[in-house]
C-alpha positions in Angstrom: -0.1 0.1 0.0 3.0 2.5 0.7 4.3 4.5 -1.9 6.8 6.0 -0.2 9.4 3.6 1.8 12.7 4.0 2.9 15.4 1.5 4.6 13.1 2.8 7.8 10.4 0.5 6.7 9.7 -2.6 5.3 6.7 -4.8 4.5 5.9 -5.6 8.0 5.2 -2.0 8.8 3.3 -2.0 5.8 1.2 -4.9 7.4 0.8 -3.1 10.6 -1.0 -0.2 9.3 -2.8 -2.1 7.4 -3.9 -4.3 10.5 -4.6 -1.6 12.6 -7.4 0.0 10.3 -8.9 -2.9 9.9 -8.8 -3.6 13.4 -10.4 -0.6 14.6 -12.9 -1.1 12.2 -14.0 -4.2 13.6 -14.0 -3.0 17.0 -16.2 -0.5 16.1 -18.5 -2.3 14.3 -19.4 -5.0 16.8 -20.0 -2.4 19.3 -22.4 -1.0 16.4 -21.6 2.1 17.7 -18.4 4.5 17.3 -15.9 6.7 14.8 -14.7 3.9 12.9 -12.7 6.9 10.1 -10.3 8.5 12.2 -8.7 5.3 13.2 -8.5 4.0 9.6 -7.0 7.4 8.5 -4.4 7.7 11.0 -3.2 4.2 11.3 0.0 5.2 9.5 0.7 8.0 12.1 0.1 6.0 14.7 2.2 3.1 14.0 5.2 5.3 13.2 5.1 7.2 16.3 4.8 4.2 18.6 7.5 2.0 16.6 9.7 4.5 15.6 9.4 7.4 18.1 7.9 7.2 21.4 9.2 6.2 24.9 7.3 4.2 27.2 7.2 1.1 29.4 4.0 -0.9 28.9 5.5 -3.1 31.5 5.5 -0.2 34.0 2.7 2.6 32.9 3.9 5.3 35.5 7.4 4.9 34.6 7.9 8.7 35.3 10.2 10.1 32.3 7.9 8.4 29.5 6.7 10.3 26.6 3.1 11.2 26.7 0.7 10.7 24.5 -3.0 12.5 24.5 -5.6 11.6 22.1 -7.4 14.9 22.2 -9.6 13.9 18.9 -11.2 11.1 21.8 -13.7 10.1 19.8 -11.0 8.1 17.9 -10.8 6.1 20.8 -10.9 2.6 18.9 -7.1 3.9 17.3 -6.0 4.1 21.0 -7.0 1.0 22.5 -5.4 -1.1 19.9 -2.3 0.8 20.5 -2.5 -0.2 23.6 -3.0 -3.3 23.0 -0.4 -4.0 20.7 1.7 -2.1 22.9 1.5 -4.5 25.9 -0.6 -2.4 28.1 -3.4 -4.0 30.0 -5.7 -4.0 27.4 -6.3 -7.5 26.5 -8.5 -8.5 23.1 -11.9 -9.5 25.3 -11.8 -5.5 26.1 -11.6 -4.4 22.8 -14.5 -6.8 22.0 -16.3 -5.0 25.0 -15.8 -1.5 23.3 -18.5 1.0 24.2 -20.1 -1.7 26.6 -21.0 -1.4 30.6 -17.9 -1.6 32.9 -15.9 -1.9 30.1 -12.4 -0.6 30.7 -12.5 0.6 26.5 -15.5 3.4 26.9 -16.8 5.5 24.2 -14.0 8.1 24.4 -10.8 7.7 26.9 -10.8 8.1 30.3 -7.7 8.1 32.7 -9.2 6.4 35.4 -10.4 3.2 33.6 -7.8 2.7 31.1 -4.5 1.8 31.7 -1.9 4.2 29.2 -4.5 6.7 28.8 -2.7 9.9 30.5 -5.7 12.1 30.1 -9.7 11.9 29.9 -10.7 13.2 26.4 -13.4 13.3 24.3 -14.8 17.3 24.6 -12.8 18.2 21.6 -9.9 20.9 22.4 -9.2 19.9 25.7 -7.2 17.0 25.1 -4.7 19.7 23.2 -5.0 21.9 26.6 -4.0 19.4 28.8 -0.9 18.2 26.7 0.3 22.4 27.0 -0.2 21.1 31.0 2.0 18.6 30.6 4.4 20.4 28.8 4.9 22.9 31.0 4.6 20.2 34.4 7.6 18.3 32.1 9.7 21.6 31.9 9.1 22.4 35.2 10.2 18.9 36.8 13.4 19.4 34.2 14.4 22.9 36.0 14.1 20.9 39.1 16.1 18.0 38.9 18.0 18.2 35.6 17.5 18.1 31.6 19.4 14.5 32.0 17.0 12.8 34.2 13.9 14.3 32.8 13.5 15.2 29.3 10.3 13.6 28.2 8.1 14.6 25.5 4.3 15.5 25.0 2.8 14.3 21.7 -0.8 14.7 21.1 -3.3 13.5 18.1 -5.8 16.1 17.5 -8.7 16.5 14.2 -10.3 19.6 12.4 -12.8 19.8 15.8 -10.2 20.6 18.3 -8.7 23.1 16.0 -12.4 25.0 16.2 -12.8 24.9 19.7 -11.4 28.0 21.5 -10.0 25.9 24.4 -7.4 24.9 21.8 -6.3 28.4 20.9 -6.0 29.7 24.3 -4.0 26.7 25.3 -1.8 27.1 21.6 -1.4 30.7 22.2 0.2 30.3 25.6 2.3 27.4 24.6 3.9 29.8 22.1 4.6 32.4 24.5 6.2 29.8 26.5 8.4 28.3 23.8 7.2 24.4 25.1 9.5 22.8 22.4 8.6 19.3 24.5 5.6 19.6 22.7 4.4 17.9 19.2 1.2 18.2 18.0 -0.1 16.0 14.9 -3.3 17.2 13.4 -5.5 14.7 11.6 -6.1 17.3 8.7 -9.0 15.2 7.1 -11.3 18.0 6.0 -14.6 16.3 7.4 -16.6 16.7 10.3 -20.1 15.4 11.5 -22.2 17.6 9.3 -19.9 17.3 6.1 -17.0 18.9 4.8 -15.3 21.3 7.4 -15.7 24.0 4.6 -19.4 24.3 5.9 -17.6 26.4 8.7 -14.0 26.0 8.8 -11.9 27.5 6.2 -8.9 29.4 8.3 -5.5 28.8 7.5 -4.7 26.4 10.8 -0.6 26.7 9.9 -0.7 30.4 9.4 -2.4 30.9 12.8 -0.4 28.4 14.5 2.9 30.7 13.2 1.5 33.3 14.6 1.1 31.8 17.9 4.8 31.2 17.6 4.7 27.5 17.0 7.0 25.3 14.6 4.7 24.3 11.7 5.5 21.3 9.1 3.2 19.4 6.9 2.9 16.2 5.2 0.7 16.1 1.9 -0.2 12.1 2.6 -0.4 10.9 5.7 -1.5 7.6 4.4 1.0 6.5 2.4 4.0 8.9 3.0 5.6 7.0 5.9 9.1 8.6 5.0 7.8 12.0 5.4 5.5 11.5 8.5 8.9 10.3 10.4 11.0 12.7 9.4 8.4 15.4 10.6 8.1 14.0 13.8 12.0 13.6 14.1 12.4 17.2 13.2 9.7 18.5 16.2 12.8 16.8 18.5 15.3 19.3 16.7 13.3 22.8 17.5 14.9 24.2 20.7 12.7 27.8 21.1 9.0 26.6 19.9 6.2 23.2 20.0 5.5 22.0 16.7 2.8 21.3 14.9 2.4 18.9 11.8 -0.5 19.1 9.7 -1.0 16.0 8.2 -3.5 15.2 5.3 -5.1 12.4 5.8 -8.6 10.6 4.0 -11.0 9.6 6.7 -12.0 5.8 6.3 -8.7 5.4 4.4 -9.2 2.2 1.9 -12.7 1.7 2.4 -15.7 2.8 -0.1 -16.6 5.4 2.5 -13.4 7.0 2.5 -13.1 10.8 2.5 -16.9 11.2 3.2 -18.5 12.1 6.5 -20.4 8.6 6.4 -17.2 6.9 8.2 -16.6 9.6 10.7 -19.4 8.7 13.4 -21.1 5.7 12.5 -19.9 1.7 11.8 -19.1 1.0 8.3 -21.6 -1.6 8.0 -21.0 -4.8 7.4 -21.0 -5.2 3.6 -18.4 -2.0 3.4 -16.1 -3.3 6.3 -16.1 -6.7 4.4 -14.7 -4.9 1.1 -12.4 -2.7 2.9 -10.6 -6.3 4.7 -10.3 -8.0 1.0 -8.8 -4.7 -0.2 -6.4 -4.4 2.7 -5.6 -7.9 2.1 -7.5 -9.9 5.3 -9.9 -12.2 5.4 -13.6 -10.3 4.9 -15.1 -13.3 6.8 -12.5 -13.3 10.0 -13.1 -10.6 12.6 -10.6 -9.2 15.5 -7.4 -10.6 13.7 -3.9 -9.2 14.5 -1.3 -11.2 12.5 1.9 -12.7 14.3 4.1 -10.7 12.5 2.4 -7.1 13.9 2.6 -8.6 17.6 6.3 -9.3 16.9 7.2 -5.9 15.6 5.7 -4.3 18.3 7.3 -6.6 21.1 10.8 -5.8 19.2 10.2 -2.2 18.8 7.8 0.0 21.8 7.6 -3.1 24.2 11.7 -3.4 24.0 12.7 0.2 23.6 10.3 1.2 26.7 12.4 -1.5 28.8 15.6 -0.3 27.9 14.9 3.0 28.0 13.7 2.7 31.8 16.3 0.7 32.9 19.2 3.2 31.5 17.0 5.7 33.0 16.8 4.0 36.5 20.7 3.6 36.5 20.9 7.5 35.9 18.6 8.0 38.6 20.9 5.8 41.0 23.4 7.6 39.9 21.7 10.9 40.3 20.5 10.6 44.0 24.1 9.5 45.1 25.5 12.6 43.5 22.6 14.6 45.1 21.2 13.4 48.0 19.0 16.0 49.0 17.3 16.3 45.3 16.9 12.6 45.9 14.8 12.9 49.0 12.5 15.7 47.2 12.4 12.9 44.0 11.8 10.1 46.1 9.2 11.7 48.4 7.1 13.4 45.1 7.1 9.7 43.4 5.1 8.7 46.3 2.6 10.7 47.1 3.7 12.1 50.3 3.1 15.6 51.7 6.2 16.8 53.6 6.4 15.6 56.9 4.5 18.4 59.2 3.8 20.8 56.6 1.0 22.0 58.8 2.8 23.8 61.3 3.8 26.8 58.9 0.2 27.5 59.0 -1.1 31.1 60.4 -3.4 31.1 63.6 -6.3 33.5 63.6 -8.5 34.5 66.6 -10.7 37.2 67.6 -7.9 39.7 67.8 -7.3 39.2 64.3 -7.6 42.5 61.9 -10.9 42.8 59.6 -9.9 41.0 56.5 -11.5 39.6 53.0 -10.6 35.9 52.7 -9.4 36.5 49.6 -6.5 38.0 51.5 -6.2 35.9 54.3 -6.2 32.7 51.9 -3.0 34.7 50.1 -1.2 34.6 53.2 -2.0 31.1 54.0 -1.2 29.7 50.3 2.1 32.0 50.2 3.0 30.1 53.8 2.4 26.5 52.0 4.1 27.3 49.3 7.3 27.3 50.9 7.3 24.0 52.4 5.2 22.3 49.3 7.3 22.7 46.3 5.3 20.4 44.0 2.4 23.3 44.2 2.4 25.6 40.9 -0.5 27.7 39.5 -1.4 31.2 38.7 -4.6 33.4 37.7 -6.3 34.2 34.7 -5.2 37.5 34.7 -6.4 38.6 38.1 -3.0 38.0 40.6 -3.9 41.5 42.7 -7.5 40.6 42.9 -7.1 36.8 43.6 -4.2 37.2 45.8 -1.8 34.4 44.5 1.3 36.0 43.8 3.7 33.3 45.2 6.7 35.5 47.5 8.9 32.6 47.5 8.9 32.4 43.7 9.1 34.0 40.4 6.9 33.6 37.0 7.0 30.8 34.9 8.3 31.9 31.5 10.3 30.8 28.3 13.4 32.0 30.5 12.6 30.7 33.8 11.0 26.8 33.6 11.7 27.0 37.6 9.4 29.5 38.4 6.0 28.2 40.1 3.5 31.3 39.2 1.8 31.1 35.8 0.4 34.1 34.0 -2.2 32.7 32.1 -3.6 35.9 30.6 -7.4 36.3 29.9 -8.1 32.8 29.4 -9.8 30.9 32.3 -11.0 27.4 30.1 -7.5 27.0 28.6 -6.2 27.9 32.5 -8.7 25.0 33.8 -7.7 22.7 31.2 -4.1 23.3 31.7 -4.3 22.9 35.1 -5.7 19.2 35.0 -3.0 18.5 32.4 -0.3 19.4 34.7 -2.1 17.4 37.7 -1.8 14.8 35.2 1.4 14.6 34.3 2.7 12.2 37.6 5.3 13.1 40.2 2.4 14.2 42.2 2.6 17.9 41.0 -0.4 20.1 42.5 -1.5 22.6 40.5 -3.8 25.6 41.4 -5.8 27.8 39.4 -7.4 31.3 40.3 -10.2 33.9 39.0 -13.3 35.3 40.1 -15.7 32.8 41.0 -17.9 34.1 38.2 -15.6 33.0 35.8 -15.4 29.5 36.8 -18.4 28.8 34.2 -16.1 30.2 31.7 -14.3 27.0 31.8 -16.7 24.7 33.4 -16.5 21.8 30.5 -12.9 21.8 32.1 -13.7 21.6 35.7 -16.4 18.9 34.6 -13.8 16.8 32.9 -10.9 17.2 35.8 -13.7 15.8 38.1 -14.1 13.2 36.0 -10.6 12.4 35.4 -9.8 12.1 39.4 -7.3 15.1 39.1 -6.4 17.0 42.3 -6.5 20.8 40.9 -7.4 23.7 43.4 -9.4 26.6 42.4 -8.8 29.0 44.3 -12.3 31.3 43.3 -12.3 34.8 44.9 -15.3 37.7 44.7 -17.8 34.8 45.5 -21.2 37.0 45.5 -23.2 39.7 45.3 -21.4 41.1 47.9 -18.4 42.0 45.4 -20.3 45.2 44.7 -20.1 47.6 41.6 -18.9 45.2 39.3 -22.5 44.6 39.3 -24.5 41.4 38.2 -22.2 40.1 35.2 -19.9 39.7 37.6 -21.7 38.3 40.4 -22.3 34.9 41.2 -25.5 33.5 41.8 -26.2 30.4 40.3 -22.1 29.0 40.2 -21.9 27.6 43.8 -24.7 25.2 43.0 -23.4 24.0 40.0 -20.3 23.1 41.4 -22.3 21.4 44.2 -24.1 19.4 41.9 -20.8 17.9 40.1 -19.9 14.8 41.3 -16.5 14.1 42.6 -15.6 17.7 43.6 -15.5 19.5 47.0 -17.1 22.9 47.2 -15.7 24.6 50.0 -17.0 28.4 51.7 -15.0 29.1 54.3 -16.0 32.2 57.0 -12.2 33.1 58.2 -8.5 31.8 58.6 -8.7 28.8 60.7 -11.5 27.6 58.4 -9.4 28.7 55.3 -6.1 26.7 57.2 -8.7 23.2 57.9 -9.8 23.6 54.0 -5.9 23.5 52.6 -5.4 20.4 54.6 -8.6 18.5 52.7 -7.8 19.9 49.7 -4.3 18.7 49.3 -5.3 15.3 50.9 -7.8 14.9 48.5 -6.2 13.0 46.1 -8.6 11.5 43.8 -10.1 14.7 43.0 -10.6 19.1 42.5 -11.4 21.3 45.2 -12.9 24.7 44.7 -12.6 27.1 47.6 -14.8 30.2 47.5 -13.5 33.1 49.1 -15.0 36.8 49.6 -13.9 40.4 48.4 -15.6 42.5 51.1 -13.9 42.1 54.9 -15.2 39.6 57.8 -15.1 41.1 61.1 -13.0 38.4 62.9 -13.7 39.2 66.4 -17.1 37.7 65.9 -16.4 34.9 64.0 -12.9 33.5 65.0 -13.3 33.3 68.5 -15.9 30.4 67.9 -13.4 28.6 64.7 -10.0 29.0 66.7 -11.6 26.2 68.9 -14.1 24.6 66.6 -12.9 24.4 63.1 -10.2 21.5 63.6 -12.7 19.1 64.0 -15.5 21.0 62.5 -14.3 21.4 58.9 -13.4 18.0 58.1 -16.8 17.0 59.0 -18.4 19.9 56.5 -21.0 21.6 58.7 -20.6 22.1 62.4 -22.0 23.9 65.3 -19.9 27.4 66.0 -21.6 28.9 68.8 -22.0 26.2 71.6 -20.0 24.3 73.7 -20.4 20.8 74.6 -23.0 21.8 77.4 -24.6 23.6 75.8 -25.1 21.6 72.9 -27.2 19.5 74.6 -29.6 22.3 74.9 -32.6 22.3 72.7 -31.8 25.3 70.2 -35.1 27.0 69.4 -33.9 27.7 65.9 -30.7 26.6 63.9 -29.2 29.0 61.6 -27.0 27.8 58.9 -24.9 29.7 57.0 -21.8 29.6 55.0 -18.4 32.2 54.4 -19.4 35.6 55.0 -22.7 34.8 55.8 -21.5 33.3 59.4 -20.3 36.4 60.6 -24.2 37.7 60.2 -25.4 34.4 61.7 -23.3 35.0 64.6 -24.6 38.6 64.8 -27.9 37.7 64.3 -28.0 35.0 66.8 -26.8 37.0 69.5 -28.9 39.9 68.9 -31.6 37.4 69.3 -30.3 35.7 73.1 -32.8 37.4 74.9 -35.6 35.6 73.1 -34.1 32.8 71.1 -31.6 30.2 71.3 -30.3 30.6 68.0 -27.6 27.6 67.1 -25.3 28.5 64.1 -23.8 25.9 62.2 -21.1 26.7 59.4 -21.6 24.7 56.5 -18.2 25.0 55.0 -18.5 22.2 52.9 -22.0 20.5 52.1 -20.2 17.2 49.9 -18.5 16.1 53.4 -21.7 17.2 55.6 -23.0 14.5 53.1 -20.9 11.7 54.0 -20.9 11.5 57.8 -23.0 9.5 59.4 -26.8 9.9 60.5 -25.7 10.3 64.1 -23.6 13.6 63.1 -26.0 14.9 61.1 -29.1 15.0 63.3 -26.1 16.3 65.9 -26.0 19.5 63.9 -29.6 19.6 62.5 -31.3 18.4 65.1 -34.8 16.6 63.8 -37.9 18.1 64.9 -36.0 22.1 65.1 -36.7 24.9 62.7 -33.4 25.2 60.5 -33.1 28.7 58.5 -30.1 29.1 56.2 -28.4 32.0 54.7 -26.3 32.5 51.9 -25.3 35.2 49.5 -25.9 33.0 46.4 -29.1 31.0 44.9 -30.9 29.3 47.4 -31.2 26.3 44.7 -30.4 23.3 46.6 -31.1 24.5 50.3 -34.3 22.8 51.0 -32.5 19.7 51.8 -30.6 21.3 54.9 -33.1 23.9 55.5 -37.0 25.0 56.3 -36.5 28.4 55.2 -33.9 29.6 53.0 -32.5 33.3 52.2 -30.0 33.9 49.6 -30.4 35.7 45.8 -32.8 34.0 43.6 -31.7 36.6 41.0 -29.4 38.2 39.4 -27.6 40.9 41.0 -27.1 44.9 41.4 -24.4 47.3 40.8 -24.1 48.9 43.4 -21.8 49.8 46.6 -21.6 46.9 48.9 -23.4 48.8 51.6 -26.7 49.0 49.1 -26.0 45.8 47.8 -26.7 44.0 51.7 -29.3 46.5 52.1 -31.0 45.3 48.9 -30.7 41.9 49.7 -31.0 41.5 53.2 -27.5 40.4 53.9 -27.3 42.5 57.5 -27.0 41.2 60.7 -30.4 43.1 61.2 -32.3 41.5 58.2 -31.4 38.0 59.2 -32.5 38.6 62.4 -35.5 40.0 61.8 -36.1 37.1 58.8 -35.0 34.6 61.5 -37.6 36.5 64.1 -40.5 36.1 61.4 -39.6 32.5 60.0 -40.3 31.3 63.7 -43.5 33.2 64.3 -44.8 32.1 60.9 -43.7 28.4 62.0 -45.1 28.2 65.6 -46.9 25.4 66.9 -46.7 23.6 63.2 -45.1 20.5 63.2 -41.4 20.6 61.9 -40.7 18.2 58.8 -37.9 16.3 58.7 -35.3 17.5 56.5 -34.2 15.8 53.1 -30.6 15.1 54.6 -31.6 13.7 57.8 -33.7 10.8 55.8 -32.5 7.5 56.5 -30.6 5.6 53.7 
């Protein structure tokens, strides 16, 4: 089939490429679902990358200096699963036959938590490119710490036309060019087809010129189905570029070799029995046989990718042994990062807060705490989307991560929220237990919500530092005031949403976030100042044991907890101060228990006994949060929040408009108690038996 061969290729290479295309088409056909066209069209590219270029060890998939591969066009995952099978990963023939079936390890789009050898979950197009940029950043940072001899892996990405149309890919690619990430190679399957038809229906720009403007090294291959030599040479050329990431634009035919070649009909549906049989016959395979991999193909991968990967790791282990003898302190750090353990007694760096702490915004307190933590945990790396002065996330112990300073730990993401969050996922996916943080206003979390969602699905530890967390940010108005965002993050599986009320709760929140190795966390912080004289006199003794339970009683000692409260006020973040002040003003005629609900997801995980000790059954519960009341009916009988968009006005006027003052909340509590007087209090849903 090949028209352009060299001494680098033989008839077995040609057989491998044909076998990959046929096998991937079989995988999709049996499932009666999936995308065969891209795997068929990219078979040659994949074979050359795996057998001739990429270094990874399927016997040890977590080998830390491995080259990373990301399939950004994740719908083509029949190709990735086929390659993982050939390369010796734990993807067996039966797994491939169970493609897209319940509880299989070969889902409809790649999931890193399911399939050995999959670095990132992909499928939402463009995010694979952005995650790969994060991996490239992580690789450069690790290299700056331990040296280029020990860490020199590369990042390879496959992408398609859909990825190139997504804004998140553009955001990430622009930053990659600025940072001159020459360890990144993006291989573009330029086949001119998408689901609706030809890409010329909506996409006629010059991608190569766009990436040249991003400061990328751009190469091209005119025939990615037959010109094996050009494919190999272009990937090798990418390794020679010293100051730019590389884009290789490779022209291919979707569904190559079949009757549906070059058509959208090969994109998102199986070929069909007759078309598949004709394709197999054309490729030199028995049309009546399915799931065939020739012995010569297995042997080629055994002799190339599998052997090379084992040899490379053996060399690296010897190199590491010598390195550790030469640099014992760096060796301790490397061993700790490889095991994923945080430094011993790191919590001792955390500041203390009490009623004498001056009034301040929780964003500022968090900034101070962050700066103490990063001094003792060097694996934390992150930054903000052009809001460093506002989010208070500048790292005083480090300089910026730039093209001339890859040892910097502070990233300037620019105004690229979606790209920032996806890049953070990539940093978390790299390995070596790096901990990324990303920062912006809470309202702009929804700009990149797709990446937040994918990070939660992927079980990546990323810390989202979200400031300006309510309508109480004031004058910027409803375009910047989040009302629906906190309910949205609470609704998302496998993510923790924290809204701490002071420095003590922020300390405890960081302990939980850093130890939450199976998912991301959002910390929501105020722009306006908090009166710590009201709040921290309680949290200084209660937060250490309370925050880890998600919600806990603030204004009661053990003896008082046994008393019957007249009403319970449950609040979060900056509104805890208002609840405490309201409770104090009502104490002559009402016993108001105040509960800080710093993380409702953690509260949900507690047993019934604990939940009932906090939210006492048969007791009226009133909630206060400067956000949408959506979802609070599970925890309170009456909720006070913001059921509409906010207002542009000074803080005092916004407080007055929406009732976020101690006086207003005290009045609301009293009125609610009066309305419920002599009525039976229903059991709250959170207290229902499981």
